C-alpha positions in Angstrom: 11.2 127.9 90.5 12.5 127.7 94.1 11.9 124.0 94.3 14.6 123.5 91.6 17.3 125.2 93.7 18.8 124.3 97.0 19.0 127.0 99.5 22.6 127.8 100.6 23.3 127.1 104.3 23.5 130.1 106.5 27.1 130.4 107.8 27.4 130.1 111.5 29.0 133.1 113.1 31.5 132.9 116.0 31.6 135.2 119.0 33.6 137.7 117.0 31.3 137.7 114.0 33.5 135.5 111.8 32.6 132.3 110.2 33.5 129.3 112.3 34.0 127.0 109.3 36.7 129.3 107.9 40.2 127.9 108.2 42.1 129.5 111.1 45.6 130.9 110.4 48.5 129.4 112.4 50.5 131.6 114.7 54.0 132.5 114.1 55.7 131.1 117.2 59.0 132.8 116.3 57.4 136.2 116.9 56.3 137.5 120.3 52.8 136.6 121.2 51.0 139.5 122.9 48.5 138.6 125.7 45.5 141.0 125.8 45.9 143.3 128.9 42.2 143.1 129.8 40.5 139.7 130.3 37.2 141.1 129.1 38.6 141.8 125.6 40.4 138.6 124.9 39.0 136.2 122.2 37.9 132.7 123.1 40.5 129.9 122.9 38.4 128.3 120.2 39.2 131.1 117.8 42.9 129.9 117.6 44.0 127.0 115.5 43.8 123.7 117.4 47.5 123.1 116.9 48.2 126.4 118.7 45.9 125.9 121.7 48.6 124.7 124.1 51.0 127.4 122.9 48.4 130.2 123.6 47.5 128.7 127.0 51.1 128.5 128.0 51.6 132.2 127.1 48.6 133.2 129.2 49.9 131.2 132.2 53.4 132.7 131.8 51.8 136.2 131.9 49.7 135.3 134.9 46.2 136.5 135.9 45.4 140.2 135.3 44.9 141.7 138.7 45.0 145.5 138.5 45.3 147.2 141.9 43.0 150.2 141.5 42.6 152.8 144.2 38.8 152.8 143.9 36.9 150.1 142.0 33.7 151.1 140.3 30.6 150.7 142.4 27.3 149.0 141.4 24.0 149.5 143.1 22.5 146.3 144.6 19.2 147.1 146.2 19.8 150.1 148.4 23.6 149.6 148.8 26.6 150.3 146.6 28.9 147.4 146.1 32.2 146.9 144.3 35.0 144.4 143.6 37.2 143.8 146.7 40.9 143.7 145.9 41.4 141.5 149.0 40.0 138.7 147.0 43.3 138.6 145.0 45.0 137.2 148.1 42.4 134.6 148.6 42.4 133.4 145.0 45.8 134.4 143.7 46.2 131.8 141.0 43.1 132.2 138.9 41.1 135.4 139.8 41.2 138.3 137.3 39.5 141.6 137.0 38.4 143.5 133.8 38.5 147.2 134.0 36.6 147.6 130.8 33.7 145.5 131.8 33.9 145.8 135.6 33.8 142.0 136.0 35.8 139.2 137.4 37.1 136.2 135.4 38.7 132.8 136.0 41.9 132.4 134.1 42.0 128.6 134.4 38.4 128.1 133.3 39.0 130.4 130.4 41.9 128.4 129.2 40.2 125.0 129.7 36.5 125.8 129.4 34.1 122.8 129.2 30.5 122.5 128.3 29.7 121.8 132.0 27.6 124.5 133.6 29.0 123.7 137.0 30.7 126.5 138.9 28.9 129.5 137.4 29.0 128.4 133.7 30.0 131.2 131.4 30.0 133.8 134.2 33.7 133.4 134.9 34.8 132.8 131.3 33.0 135.0 128.8 30.2 137.1 130.4 32.1 137.9 133.6 31.1 137.7 137.2 29.6 140.9 138.7 27.6 139.8 141.7 29.8 141.7 144.3 27.3 141.2 147.1 27.7 137.4 147.1 31.3 136.4 147.8 30.2 132.9 148.4 29.7 132.6 144.6 33.5 132.6 144.3 33.8 129.6 146.7 31.0 127.9 144.8 32.9 128.4 141.6 35.9 126.6 143.1 33.7 123.7 144.3 34.9 120.3 145.4 38.0 118.3 144.5 36.7 117.1 141.2 34.9 120.3 140.2 35.2 121.7 136.7 37.3 124.6 138.1 39.8 122.3 139.9 40.1 120.1 136.8 41.0 123.2 134.8 43.5 124.2 137.5 45.1 120.8 137.4 45.3 121.0 133.6 47.1 124.3 133.8 49.6 122.9 136.3 50.3 119.9 134.1 50.7 122.1 131.0 53.4 124.1 132.7 55.3 121.0 133.7 57.0 120.4 130.4 58.9 117.3 131.6 55.5 115.6 132.1 53.9 116.5 128.8 53.4 113.9 126.2 55.2 115.9 123.6 58.2 116.3 125.8 58.3 112.6 126.6 58.1 111.7 123.0 60.8 114.2 122.0 63.0 112.9 124.8 62.5 109.3 123.6 63.1 110.4 120.1 66.4 112.2 121.0 67.6 109.2 123.0 66.7 106.9 120.1 68.5 109.1 117.7 71.7 109.3 119.9 71.7 105.5 120.3 71.2 105.0 116.6 74.0 107.4 115.8 76.4 105.7 118.3 75.4 102.3 116.9 76.0 103.4 113.4 79.3 105.0 114.2 80.6 101.8 115.9 79.6 99.7 112.8 81.3 102.3 110.5 84.5 102.2 112.5 84.6 98.4 112.3 84.0 98.4 108.6 86.5 101.2 107.9 89.2 99.2 109.8 88.5 96.0 107.9 88.4 97.8 104.6 91.7 99.5 105.3 93.4 96.2 106.3 91.8 94.2 103.5 90.3 91.6 105.9 87.2 89.4 105.4 84.0 90.4 107.2 82.0 87.2 107.5 82.6 84.1 109.5 81.7 80.5 108.9 79.4 80.5 112.0 78.0 83.8 113.1 75.5 82.4 115.7 75.6 83.7 119.2 77.0 80.5 120.5 79.9 80.4 118.1 83.5 80.9 119.4 84.4 82.9 116.3 81.7 84.9 114.7 83.8 86.5 112.0 86.0 89.6 111.9 83.2 92.2 111.9 81.2 90.9 114.8 84.3 90.1 116.8 85.7 93.5 116.3 82.3 95.1 117.2 82.3 92.9 120.4 85.8 94.1 121.2 84.7 97.8 120.9 81.7 97.1 123.1 83.9 95.5 125.8 86.2 98.5 125.9 83.5 101.2 125.8 80.4 101.2 128.1 78.4 103.6 125.9 78.9 101.4 122.8 78.1 98.3 124.8 74.7 99.7 125.8 73.5 100.2 122.2 75.0 97.3 120.1 74.5 93.6 119.6 72.2 92.2 122.4 71.4 95.7 123.7 70.2 96.9 120.3 66.6 96.7 119.0 66.2 93.4 117.1 65.2 95.3 114.0 68.0 97.8 114.1 71.2 96.0 115.1 73.1 97.3 111.9 75.1 94.0 111.7 73.3 92.2 108.9 75.2 91.3 105.7 73.0 93.6 103.7 73.8 96.5 106.0 77.5 95.8 105.7 77.3 95.7 101.9 75.4 99.0 101.8 78.0 100.7 104.0 80.8 99.3 101.9 79.1 100.5 98.8 78.7 104.0 100.4 82.4 104.0 101.3 83.4 103.1 97.8 81.1 105.8 96.4 82.6 108.4 98.7 86.1 107.3 97.8 85.4 107.5 94.1 83.8 111.0 94.6 87.0 112.2 96.2 89.0 110.9 93.3 86.7 112.7 90.9 87.0 115.9 92.9 90.8 115.6 92.8 90.7 115.0 89.1 88.3 117.8 88.3 88.3 118.9 84.7 92.0 117.9 84.1 93.3 115.6 81.4 94.2 112.1 82.4 95.6 108.8 81.2 94.2 105.3 81.8 96.0 102.1 82.8 94.0 98.9 82.1 94.8 95.2 82.8 92.6 92.2 83.1 93.1 89.1 85.2 91.1 86.1 86.5 90.2 86.2 90.2 90.0 83.3 92.6 86.3 82.8 91.6 87.4 82.3 88.0 85.8 85.6 86.8 87.6 87.8 84.4 88.1 91.2 86.0 89.3 94.4 84.4 91.2 96.8 86.7 91.2 100.5 85.7 93.6 103.1 87.1 93.6 106.9 86.4 96.9 108.7 86.1 96.9 112.5 86.1 98.6 115.6 87.5 96.9 117.0 90.7 96.6 120.6 91.7 100.0 120.5 93.5 101.7 119.5 90.3 102.4 116.0 91.3 101.7 112.9 89.1 99.3 110.6 91.0 97.7 107.3 90.2 94.3 106.5 91.6 92.7 103.1 91.4 89.2 103.7 90.0 87.3 100.4 89.8 87.4 96.6 89.1 84.9 95.8 86.3 83.7 92.2 85.6 83.9 91.5 81.9 82.4 88.4 80.3 84.8 88.5 77.3 88.3 89.7 76.9 87.9 90.9 73.3 88.9 94.5 72.6 85.4 95.5 71.8 84.0 94.1 75.0 86.8 95.8 77.0 86.1 99.1 75.3 82.3 98.8 76.0 83.0 98.2 79.7 85.4 101.1 79.8 82.8 103.4 78.1 80.2 102.4 80.7 82.6 103.1 83.5 83.5 106.5 82.1 79.8 107.4 81.6 79.1 106.4 85.2 81.7 108.8 86.5 81.1 111.5 83.9 84.4 111.1 82.2 85.0 111.4 78.4 87.4 109.9 76.0 88.1 113.5 74.7 90.0 114.2 77.9 92.1 111.1 77.6 95.8 111.7 76.7 97.4 108.4 77.3 96.7 104.7 77.6 98.9 102.0 79.0 98.4 98.2 78.6 100.4 95.0 78.3 101.5 93.6 75.0 98.6 91.2 74.4 97.0 91.4 70.9 93.6 92.4 72.2 95.2 95.4 74.0 97.8 96.8 71.7 96.7 95.4 68.3 97.3 97.9 65.5 93.9 97.4 63.9 91.4 95.9 66.3 93.1 96.2 69.6 91.8 98.3 72.5 94.5 100.9 71.7 93.3 101.2 68.1 89.6 101.5 69.0 90.3 104.4 71.4 92.7 106.1 69.0 89.9 106.1 66.4 87.8 108.3 68.8 90.7 110.4 70.2 93.9 110.6 68.3 95.6 112.3 71.3 95.3 109.2 73.5 98.8 108.0 72.9 99.6 104.4 73.7 102.6 103.5 75.9 103.5 99.9 76.5 103.5 99.2 80.3 107.1 99.5 81.6 106.6 96.7 84.1 105.6 94.3 81.3 108.5 95.5 79.2 111.0 94.8 82.0 109.5 91.4 82.4 109.8 90.6 78.7 113.4 91.8 78.7 114.3 89.7 81.7 112.7 86.6 80.2 114.4 87.1 76.8 117.8 87.6 78.4 117.4 84.6 80.7 116.5 82.5 77.7 119.4 83.6 75.5 122.3 84.0 78.1 123.5 80.6 79.3 125.0 81.8 82.6 121.9 83.8 83.6 119.6 81.0 82.6 121.7 78.6 84.7 121.6 81.1 87.6 117.8 81.3 87.6 117.4 77.5 87.1 119.8 76.8 89.9 118.0 79.3 92.3 114.7 77.7 91.3 115.9 74.2 92.0 117.5 75.2 95.3 114.4 77.1 96.4 112.1 74.2 95.5 114.4 71.7 97.2 114.7 73.8 100.4 111.1 74.9 100.5 109.8 71.4 100.3 111.2 70.4 103.7 111.0 72.0 107.1 114.3 70.4 108.2 116.1 71.8 105.1 114.7 75.3 105.9 116.1 75.0 109.5 119.4 73.9 108.1 119.5 76.9 105.7 118.7 79.3 108.6 121.5 77.9 110.7 124.0 78.1 107.9 123.0 81.6 107.0 123.1 82.8 110.6 126.6 81.3 111.0 127.8 83.0 107.8 126.4 86.4 108.8 128.0 86.1 112.3 131.3 85.2 110.8 131.2 88.1 108.3 130.3 90.6 111.0 133.2 89.4 113.2 135.7 89.7 110.2 134.3 93.1 109.2 133.2 92.0 105.7 129.7 93.4 106.3 128.4 96.1 108.5 125.6 95.9 111.0 122.6 98.3 111.2 118.9 98.6 111.6 117.0 96.6 109.0 120.1 94.7 107.7 120.5 90.9 107.5 116.8 90.2 108.2 115.5 86.7 107.7 113.1 86.7 104.8 110.6 83.8 104.5 111.0 81.6 101.4 108.1 81.1 99.0 106.7 77.6 98.9 107.7 76.9 95.4 109.4 78.6 92.4 109.1 77.5 88.8 108.6 78.8 85.3 110.0 81.7 83.3 108.1 84.4 85.2 109.8 83.6 88.6 112.0 86.4 89.9 114.7 85.3 92.3 115.2 86.8 95.7 117.0 90.2 95.4 120.2 90.7 97.3 120.9 93.6 99.6 122.6 96.6 98.2 126.0 96.2 99.8 126.5 92.5 100.3 125.7 89.2 98.7 123.2 86.4 99.4 124.6 83.0 100.3 122.5 79.9 100.0 124.2 76.8 101.5 123.0 73.2 101.3 124.4 70.6 103.6 125.3 67.1 102.5 127.8 65.3 100.3 127.7 68.1 97.8 127.9 71.7 98.9 127.7 74.7 96.6 127.3 78.4 97.1 125.7 81.0 94.9 126.9 84.6 95.5 125.6 87.7 93.9 127.2 91.0 94.8 125.8 94.4 93.9 127.4 97.7 94.8 126.3 101.3 94.5 130.0 102.4 94.4 131.6 100.4 91.6 135.4 100.2 91.6 137.5 101.0 88.5 137.4 98.2 86.1 134.6 96.4 87.9 131.0 96.6 86.7 128.0 96.8 89.0 127.4 93.1 88.4 130.6 92.0 90.2 130.3 88.3 89.6 128.3 85.1 89.5 130.1 82.1 91.0 128.6 78.6 90.8 
């Protein structure tokens, strides 16, 4: 029957009677490692986990060779003479010679730590068995050997191990730390540039971003400006950065912008918390002819103040009420908001927004009857102004005259200059006569729009204490004066007069 069974391999035993193929446990480097006090009782280096060899060797070297200074060393009979270990040998071999009291033998610390299979220099006599031939001191010199002997190689390895600045691990860690610091500085510089451009609402890219371009775009030019004024940043960005880690690619810019948007949104959500809120929605077409829906949250913060926070701009393919509601639901789901917490909704007067049956207002009210609708006050004011301007002849004439004058003046640089001169002369005359007062911020020149027209144009507003005069030179000269006052006199309304 034995031929049908395979004999189990006999486990190989180590020097301490343990199986050598058993997985060795790692040392806890946070705890204190105790070096055996007697070199004759210490286990071989091979008994430790290979990843702990250098750590154990370093601990032995820090503790130093065990050199007990006994008053009388044990004697051993060699022939007809008693011989013993001579403590004067410590002075001759201070770096590596050790003595074991338990085994009355000498050992080599360096050879123990970096033992090789080479039998040169006494073999195992100075590592495991111990040297006991006290009558032959020359054996110690033979153990040392020549320049390239096994002992001297072990001594050189011990010296290199204690020079941490020369170790491979230290060099790699140093390079890693330098790379990390350079990467952190490079990333911080790119972040500062992106935050500045985002805050100012400026474009990032340029038409020509090549190295030979005179204008590489706002982002790269701003990064170049930072590098020119900071030597540390200059050493890690643009040409001084690794080619695969410059952090200036458009994809990197978009990723950082998306991260900034996500962090801003998270702050808004943290500020909102679990409170109730209202939503303001309006859609408009952008310069790329895409319909965009802007969403604003209105709520009361923890300080008791009413705040409005811009949440997102969502691209919608259709402007129907159902499409807008679907996009709004997706946005709420993304930010873990619910229609049940909605207490108000504000839109313009378009049928798809405020329709009684199929408008966005009605669709939301079907899910939450507490989400009361309020017609946007800004749109209401606009509708009132348009209706009044259409039905009141004097006001309609006023706006039409202002529009015509504005379009006439704005179409010519010479007319603009003439207007500035006339206006400056009037202000100067009024100041001299005391009709108007001077002060910081008063009577500033305001640039005129290129062109006015249509019902939705709002005329330039006058200052609070004096009127606006528009003068046109030529055969016909007319003046439009509007005067508003915060302190109305008896019998005079706040609209003091319109003279044409």
